[in-house]
C-alpha positions, -999 to +999 in steps of 0.1 A: +000+000+000+014+034-011+002+068-001+012+096-024+003+128-006-014+159-020-013+156-058-040+147-082-020+157-112+016+161-124+043+141-107+020+126-081-004+113-108+025+100-128+040+081-098+007+063-092+003+056-129+038+041-133+037+021-101+003+007-111+017-004-144+048-021-128+031-035-097-006-038-106-016-059-076-006-033-051-031-010-034-025+028-038-038+057-018-038+091-035-038+121-012-057+151-025-070+184-012-100+184-036-119+151-038-135+160-071-101+165-087-090+133-071-120+114-087-111+129-120-076+116-116-088+081-109-111+083-139-081+093-161-062+063-147-090+040-156-093+056-191-056+048-198-060+012-187-051+012-150-072-013-131-052-013-098-070-005-066-067+033-061-085+051-032-085+087-023-075+102+010-084+139+016-055+158+030-045+195+032-008+195+041-010+230+055-035+219+081-024+199+112-059+187+118-063+175+082-030+155+084-042+138+116-075+130+100-058+115+070-037+092+092-067+082+112-087+074+080-059+052+066-054+035+099-091+028+104-101+021+069-071+003+055-051-008+086-017-007+069+008+016+051+040+004+035+053+034+016+047+071+021+056+094-008+057+131-001+055+151-033+036+182-023+054+216-028+048+251-039+070+278-055+064+315-052+080+344-069+103+368-050+099+400-070+085+422-042+107+431-012+076+440+009+064+404+008+098+386+008+096+376+045+060+362+040+071+344+009+099+326+027+078+318+057+050+303+034+075+283+014+093+268+044+060+261+062+046+243+032+076+226+017+095+216+049+074+219+081+043+203+065+062+173+052+080+168+085+047+169+103+033+143+079+063+120+085+061+123+122+023+117+121+025+087+098+057+070+112+039+051+140+015+036+114+043+027+090+064+011+117+036-008+133+020-022+102+047-027+076+075-052+074+093-029+051+084+007+058+097+034+035+094+071+031+103+088-002+106+126-004+102+143-037+130+168-036+150+185-064+185+189-077+178+225-069+186+215-034+221+203-043+246+227-029+274+211-049+256+215-082+247+251-073+283+259-063+296+244-095+271+264-116+256+232-130+221+246-125+205+274-144+195+306-125+165+299-103+130+313-109+124+310-071+155+311-049+134+301-019+122+269-036+158+256-038+164+266-003+134+246+009+146+215-010+181+218+006+164+220+040+141+190+031+172+169+022+188+178+056+157+170+078+151+138+059+187+127+066+184+136+102+151+118+106+166+087+091+194+088+118+170+089+147+173+058+168+137+049+166+137+051+128+165+026+120+141+001+104+125+027+081+141+034+047+142+072+040+151+084+005+150+117-014+146+119-052+149+145-079+124+138-107+140+164-129+125+192-149+092+178-159+063+194-179+036+200-153+012+227-142+036+234-114+061+251-138+037+262-165+046+231-185+080+244-193+099+212-183+119+190-206+106+156-195+072+140-193+060+135-157+060+097-161+098+100-170+103+118-137+083+092-119+108+064-129+132+071-101+104+068-076+092+035-090+127+021-090+132+029-054+097+017-042+100-016-060+136-026-054+144-052-028+149-040+008+186-048+008+192-026-022+169+001-008+190+002+024+221+009+003+204+040-010+193+052+024+214+083+026+211+101-007+193+122-033+186+101-064+177+108-100+173+090-133+183+112-162+191+107-199+199+071-209+202+060-173+180+030-162+192+029-126+190+057-100+222+077-097+234+098-068+230+136-068+256+153-046+243+171-016 
């Protein structure tokens, strides 16, 4: 059972689509703010031939109460969770000095604090119900300090977006090091520059291409997954296996 939080389109939709193709007997939970949009997403999956069991879970990641309600619904209705995929994020422009502080506060609250709260809320369910609990964070190569320092990334549209992804990488690494989490596999991934509504469809890859790295990590054997515990992973170009993005 996989829960992809807060996305009924774009990368989140593509992740469920690809996982359902590669592992059709699994049960998927798609976290959405808007249930109507979520139902539309399931209809699209059915239209393109996906017959796996996909259920919706309503969740607003900016609401502590909604996060608790989502965990309670999954625990009560489904009784188990194996993989939690956090792919919710926002990006805001920084062209007005008068709103710069608010922009950064909103970005870090949504892209970092909300995801940490989701993890901490869902960890007891993962650890108590799954023999192979995993958490995958959808990060970005924008959070790579090494690539930024080496000028391997183009100028950012939103500086705060990259900053939140660097912070997300750090907190994920620290959460994985906590004594009580040693049996949970934590991983970060960079899906790459995909054509989605998130970036005005300016990306160079189709979302399902960006979902490949997530599918590889979700479906690989636990021993292999543990080897990739401490890293940010991507699949680009002709690669067929996840490769390591430097921090």
